[in-house]
N, C-alpha and C positions, 0 to 999 in steps of 0.2 A: 862518319856517315851513318853508321848504325844508330849512334846516340841521337842524331838529329831526326832520323826516321822514328825511333821510339818516342822521342819527345813530341813529335808531331801527332803520332797516334794517341798518346796520352792526352794532349791538349784537345784533340777532336772528340775523344770519348768523354772527357770531362765537360766539354761544351754541350754535347748531345744529351748528357744527363741533366745538366742544368736547364736546358730547353724543355725537356720532358716534364720537369717538375713545375714549370710555369703554366701548365694546363689547368691549374686550379682556379676556381671563380674568385674574382676579386670583389669584396664588398666594402662599403663604407664602414668605419668603426661602429657607428650607431646600429647599422644592419647586422654586423657581425655579432654584436652584443645581443641583439634581439633574437638572432638565429640560434645563438648558444643557449639562451634562456628557454626558447621554444623546444629546442632538442633535449635539454635537461629535464623539462616538464614531461615531454613525451617518454623519455627514458624511464622516469620514475613511474609513470602511469602504466606503460606497456612492459615493464620489467625487461628492458633490453640488455643483452650482454654487450661486451666491448665492441665486438665486430659489428653487431647490429647498430649500436650507437654511432659508430663511424659512418656506416652506410646511410643511416637516417640524417645525420648532420650533413653529409654531402648532398643528399636530396634537398634538404632544407636550404642549403647555400645555393644550390642551382635554382630552386624555386624563387628565393629572394632576388637573385640576380636577374632572372628572366622577367619577374614582375616589374622590377625597376626599368628594364628595357621596354617593356610593353607600355608602362606609364608614361615614358619619355616619348616613345614613337607615336603613341596614339592620344596625345594630350588633347587635341582638338576634336577628336571623333569619339564621343562617349560610347556609341553603340558598338563600334568595332572594338574599342578597348575593353568593354564589359564582356563581349564574346571571346576575345583573346584570353582574358583572365579566366573565364569559365573553362575554356579548353585547357589552359595550363593547370588549373586546379584539378581537373579530371585526370589529366596525365600524371600529375603528382600522386594523386590518390591511388591510381593503378600501379605505379612504381612502388609506392609504399606497401600496398597490400601484397605485392609479390615478395616482399621482404619478411613479412610478418608470419608468425605461426598462427594456427586457428585461434588459440587462446589470446594471443596479442591482438589479433584482428578483432575479436570480440571486445577487448578492452579499448581498442582504438574507436570502435563504433560508439561505445559508451562515452569515451573522452570527447569525441567530436559533438555528440548530442548535448553534452553539458557545457560545451563552449558556446558563448554568445555570438562570436564572430567567425567568419570563414577564414581560411588561410590567407586569402587575398586581403582581407581587411587587416589582418595582423601585419602583413608585409607593407601595406600602404601607410601604416603608421609611422614608419621610419622615414 
């Protein structure tokens, strides 16, 4: 009986751990590649350490996923789509700025000014 109880507890704990790990955002292979490229470029420009890189990549993945959701949901309503994308980009920037040091923030401002397209344009390309 003890073995059965211990086995049940083990199975439930294993299942709960696997469910906790599925909270990660799913992207298409193309979007995942573009997200990795963008994060790598940002990492080089902003001199991110490993923890910062992981956090920025998570932000980028979330941004790519939400952009895809907005593009699909507001396909026929251009005004609403543009407004939602602008709001999303603003939130992304706020979250990113909260992660960066003052020096990195300065580098990000310069990085963004040298980029031709906004983050939304980058994600729409996939």
